[in-house]
C-alpha positions in Angstrom: -8.7 -18.2 -13.4 -10.2 -17.3 -10.0 -9.6 -14.3 -7.8 -10.8 -13.8 -4.2 -12.7 -10.5 -4.5 -13.3 -10.1 -0.8 -10.8 -7.1 -0.6 -12.3 -5.2 -3.5 -13.1 -2.3 -1.2 -11.7 1.1 -0.5 -11.7 0.3 3.2 -9.3 -2.6 2.7 -6.3 -0.2 2.5 -3.4 -0.9 0.3 -4.4 -4.5 -0.4 -7.8 -3.2 -1.5 -6.3 -0.8 -3.9 -4.0 -3.5 -5.2 -7.0 -5.7 -5.9 -9.1 -2.9 -7.5 -6.3 -1.6 -9.8 -5.0 -5.0 -10.7 -8.4 -6.4 -11.8 -9.2 -3.1 -13.7 -5.9 -3.4 -15.6 -6.3 -7.1 -16.3 -9.8 -6.5 -17.6 -8.5 -4.2 -20.2 -5.7 -6.7 -21.1 -8.0 -9.7 -21.7 -10.9 -8.0 -23.3 -12.3 -10.2 -26.0 -9.5 -12.7 -25.4 -11.5 -15.9 -25.2 -8.5 -17.9 -24.0 -8.7 -16.3 -20.6 -11.7 -16.2 -18.2 -11.7 -14.8 -14.7 -14.1 -15.6 -11.9 -14.3 -13.1 -9.0 -15.6 -14.5 -5.8 -17.3 -11.7 -3.9 -17.7 -11.1 -0.2 -19.8 -9.0 2.2 -17.8 -5.8 1.7 -17.0 -6.3 -2.0 -17.6 -3.0 -4.0 -17.9 -4.3 -7.5 -18.9 -0.8 -8.8 -15.3 0.3 -8.2 -14.2 -2.0 -11.0 -16.6 -0.6 -13.6 -16.4 -4.0 -15.4 -17.8 -4.3 -18.9 -15.6 -7.2 -19.9 -17.3 -10.4 -21.2 -14.4 -12.5 -19.9 -14.8 -11.6 -16.2 -17.6 -13.2 -14.2 -18.7 -12.7 -10.7 -19.6 -15.5 -8.3 -21.8 -14.5 -5.4 -21.8 -17.9 -3.8 -19.7 -16.6 -0.8 -21.2 -13.1 -0.7 -22.3 -13.6 2.9 -19.1 -15.3 4.2 -17.1 -12.8 6.1 -14.3 -14.9 7.5 -11.3 -15.4 5.2 -10.3 -18.6 7.0 -13.8 -20.1 6.5 -13.7 -19.1 2.8 -10.3 -20.7 2.3 -10.7 -23.8 4.3 -14.3 -24.7 3.7 -15.8 -23.0 0.7 -13.0 -22.6 -1.9 -12.1 -26.3 -2.0 -15.7 -27.1 -2.9 -16.5 -24.1 -5.2 -13.3 -23.9 -7.3 -13.8 -27.2 -9.1 -17.5 -26.4 -9.6 -16.6 -23.1 -11.2 -13.9 -24.9 -13.3 -11.1 -22.7 -11.9 -7.7 -24.1 -13.0 -5.6 -21.3 -11.4 -6.6 -19.5 -8.3 -4.9 -16.3 -7.1 -5.1 -15.3 -3.5 -4.6 -11.5 -3.4 -3.8 -11.4 0.3 -3.3 -13.6 3.4 -5.2 -15.7 4.5 -6.9 -16.9 1.4 -5.5 -20.1 -0.2 -7.3 -23.4 0.4 -4.2 -25.1 1.7 -5.7 -28.1 3.5 -7.5 -29.4 0.4 -5.7 -28.2 -2.8 -7.7 -27.6 -5.9 -5.8 -26.7 -9.2 -2.9 -24.4 -9.3 -2.4 -21.7 -6.7 -0.8 -18.3 -6.7 -0.6 -16.0 -3.8 0.6 -12.4 -3.5 2.7 -11.6 -0.4 2.7 -7.9 0.3 5.0 -8.0 3.3 6.3 -10.1 6.2 5.8 -7.5 8.9 4.2 -9.9 11.4 7.5 -11.9 11.4 9.9 -9.0 11.2 8.2 -6.6 13.6 5.9 -8.8 15.8 5.8 -6.0 18.4 3.4 -4.1 16.2 0.6 -6.8 16.4 -1.5 -8.4 19.0 -0.6 -11.9 20.3 -3.6 -13.4 18.6 -2.8 -11.9 15.2 0.8 -13.0 15.4 -0.2 -16.6 16.2 -2.6 -16.8 13.3 -0.3 -15.3 10.8 2.7 -17.3 11.9 0.6 -20.5 11.6 -1.0 -19.8 8.3 1.9 -18.1 6.4 4.2 -21.2 6.0 1.3 -23.5 5.1 0.0 -21.2 2.4 3.4 -20.5 1.0 4.0 -24.3 0.8 0.6 -24.8 -0.9 1.2 -22.1 -3.5 2.6 -23.1 -6.9 3.8 -19.5 -7.4 4.4 -16.6 -5.1 4.1 -13.0 -6.3 6.0 -10.4 -4.2 5.5 -6.7 -4.4 9.2 -5.9 -4.3 12.7 -7.5 -4.3 12.8 -6.6 -0.6 9.9 -8.8 0.1 11.5 -11.5 -2.0 14.6 -11.3 0.2 12.5 -11.5 3.3 10.8 -14.6 2.0 14.1 -16.2 1.4 15.7 -15.1 4.6 12.8 -15.7 7.1 10.9 -18.6 5.5 13.5 -20.3 3.3 11.4 -19.9 0.1 13.4 -20.6 -3.0 13.8 -17.6 -5.4 12.6 -19.6 -8.4 9.2 -19.9 -6.8 8.9 -16.1 -6.4 8.0 -13.6 -9.1 8.6 -10.0 -8.2 6.0 -7.7 -9.7 6.0 -4.1 -8.6 2.7 -2.4 -8.0 1.4 0.3 -10.3 0.3 3.9 -10.0 -3.3 5.1 -10.2 -3.5 7.6 -13.1 -5.3 10.1 -10.9 -2.1 10.8 -9.0 -0.6 13.8 -10.8 0.0 17.5 -10.0 -3.4 19.0 -9.2 -4.6 22.5 -10.0 -4.2 25.4 -7.6 -8.0 26.1 -7.2 -8.6 22.4 -6.3 -5.7 22.3 -3.9 -7.1 25.3 -2.1 -10.5 23.8 -2.0 -9.3 20.7 -0.4 -7.1 22.6 2.0 -10.1 24.6 3.1 -12.1 21.4 3.7 -9.5 20.2 6.2 -8.9 23.6 7.7 -5.3 23.8 6.4 -3.9 27.3 6.1 -0.6 28.2 4.6 2.3 25.9 4.1 2.3 22.3 5.3 4.2 19.0 5.2 2.3 15.8 4.7 2.1 12.2 5.9 -0.4 9.8 4.4 -1.0 6.3 5.9 -2.6 4.3 8.6 -1.9 5.6 12.1 0.0 2.7 13.6 3.5 2.2 15.2 5.3 0.9 12.1 4.6 4.2 10.2 6.9 5.9 12.7 4.7 9.0 13.0 6.0 9.7 16.5 9.5 10.3 15.0 8.1 12.9 12.7 6.5 14.6 15.7 9.8 14.6 17.6 11.6 16.0 14.6 8.9 18.7 14.4 9.4 19.5 18.1 13.2 20.0 17.5 12.4 22.4 14.6 9.8 24.2 16.7 12.4 25.1 19.3 14.6 26.7 16.6 11.7 28.6 15.1 12.2 26.8 11.7 8.5 25.8 11.4 6.8 29.0 12.3 3.4 29.2 10.5 3.8 25.7 9.0 1.7 22.6 9.8 2.1 18.9 9.7 -0.9 17.3 8.1 -1.5 13.6 9.1 -3.9 12.0 6.7 -5.2 8.5 7.4 -7.4 6.3 9.6 -6.4 5.0 13.0 -5.0 1.4 13.1 -3.1 -0.8 15.5 -1.9 0.8 18.8 -2.5 4.4 17.6 -3.2 6.2 20.9 0.5 6.8 21.5 0.6 9.2 18.5 -2.0 11.6 20.0 -0.3 11.3 23.4 3.0 12.3 21.8 1.3 15.4 20.3 0.2 16.5 23.7 3.6 15.7 25.4 5.5 17.8 22.8 2.9 20.6 22.9 2.3 20.4 19.2 -1.5 20.6 19.2 -1.4 23.9 17.1 1.2 22.4 14.6 -0.6 19.1 13.7 -3.8 18.5 11.8 -5.3 15.0 11.8 -7.7 14.7 8.9 -8.9 11.1 9.4 -9.7 9.0 6.4 -9.2 10.9 3.1 -11.1 9.9 0.0 -8.8 8.8 -2.8 -10.2 11.6 -5.0 -8.9 14.2 -2.6 -5.4 12.8 -2.0 -3.8 14.2 -5.2 -4.7 17.7 -4.0 -3.3 17.1 -0.6 -0.1 15.7 -2.0 0.2 18.6 -4.5 -0.3 21.3 -2.0 2.4 20.1 0.4 5.8 21.6 0.7 7.1 18.1 0.9 6.0 14.5 2.0 7.6 12.7 4.9 7.3 9.0 5.3 9.8 7.5 7.8 8.1 4.1 8.0 10.0 1.2 9.6 8.9 -1.4 7.1 6.9 -1.5 3.9 6.3 -4.2 1.4 6.0 -1.6 -1.3 5.0 1.9 -0.1 2.2 3.4 -2.2 2.3 6.9 -0.6 5.9 7.5 -1.7 5.1 6.8 -5.3 1.9 8.8 -5.1 3.6 11.8 -3.7 6.4 11.7 -6.4 3.7 11.4 -9.1 2.1 14.6 -7.7 5.4 16.5 -7.9 5.9 16.5 -4.1 9.4 16.2 -2.8 9.8 13.1 -0.5 11.7 12.2 2.6 11.5 8.4 3.3 13.3 5.6 5.1 16.4 3.8 3.8 14.9 0.4 4.9 12.8 -2.4 3.3 11.3 -1.7 -0.1 11.3 2.1 0.2 14.7 2.7 -1.5 13.6 0.3 -4.3 10.5 2.5 -5.0 12.0 5.9 -4.5 15.3 5.3 -6.3 17.4 8.6 -6.4 14.3 10.7 -6.4 13.9 11.1 -2.7 15.9 11.9 0.4 16.5 8.6 2.3 17.0 8.7 6.1 17.6 6.2 8.9 14.0 6.0 10.4 15.4 5.6 13.9 17.5 8.8 13.9 15.2 11.8 14.8 18.0 14.3 14.5 18.7 13.2 10.9 15.0 13.5 10.0 14.8 16.9 11.6 17.9 18.1 9.6 16.5 16.9 6.3 13.1 18.4 7.0 14.9 21.7 7.8 16.8 21.5 4.5 13.5 21.1 2.5 11.9 23.9 4.4 14.7 26.3 3.5 16.0 25.0 0.1 13.6 25.8 -2.7 16.1 24.6 -5.4 16.4 21.2 -3.7 12.6 20.9 -3.6 12.4 21.7 -7.3 15.1 19.1 -8.0 13.3 16.4 -6.1 10.1 17.3 -7.7 11.5 16.8 -11.2 13.2 13.5 -10.2 10.1 12.2 -8.6 7.8 13.0 -11.6 10.2 11.0 -13.8 10.7 8.2 -11.4 6.9 7.6 -11.0 6.6 7.0 -14.8 8.3 3.7 -14.3 5.3 2.2 -12.5 2.0 1.4 -14.1 -0.9 -1.0 -13.4 -0.7 -2.1 -17.1 2.8 -3.5 -16.4 1.6 -5.1 -13.2 -1.4 -6.7 -14.9 0.7 -8.0 -17.9 3.3 -9.7 -15.7 0.5 -11.2 -13.4 -1.2 -12.6 -16.4 2.1 -14.2 -17.5 2.3 -16.0 -14.2 -1.2 -17.4 -14.7 -0.3 -18.6 -18.2 2.8 -20.3 -16.9 0.7 -22.5 -14.6 -2.4 -23.0 -16.7 
């Protein structure tokens, strides 16, 4: 088996976390199983130390360590190197990664979302053109497609006419560190980010599809009624595509004193931020899976999220689901959670129970089954 390890990096966002946790879990599953060997192909930003590998069945190939471009890797190097490394099944953990012009062995690709097709307005012209060219070719080249959610499976069928029998839905897992944190550690992390008193939380990349501006508009509605006096909105995450409108909206709505931008937050600190929040709000317009919703529930934090794409699939009945385009509805549900402690407790219990359904062990086991089907 072969895996493209280029995205084994904390800076690779959700895809990086997928790669890191999947490989860790698979390493535990195949330890001392001589019938399965995995070759990881590293890249310039690969952080192998994150995997803590001591598995004799996982090997690292550094032959492409200096090749940054995913396209160059997939089009030029993989067709040559895969046969030399005797890889019979190759798994592309993200797009673009499959050697679709010259196919070698069986190919598996994970599709996390189809956002470039469904919401092209969130991307540059260049990015749209590249993705719209590559996606159909790589899907056609793949022998098996792994989708993060049934929502993504439906999108593949609807927009690209991919047959369901070619797709295996494998939900992502939950990192074990996401659980209710202790009060002293929560206070320590709050102090680090200059957070005082009660706060609500958003976690994610600052970009249009995350719909952060609607949170700000809802917050402005509640500010006028005096419902958020002394409370803050904490926005945790790096800037992404077209992020400047978010900061402009804060100024337009005079929310400078009500909003704290933390920037990138290390994963070790996230459980404390989740645990300390009154509730978590995530009105994203589209998600292939939605890690933050699952993480918040696992930390015992009540959740408001969108009723679109994969988010209801992840949240189940353990969160408040809203129309992400209706600011008034979002404001009303936020007001409910500010005022109703019993509702917060109910959602906390449901969220903790719901989060137990997701594990990287399950994800790894089902992924290995896909490999075995093709081998």
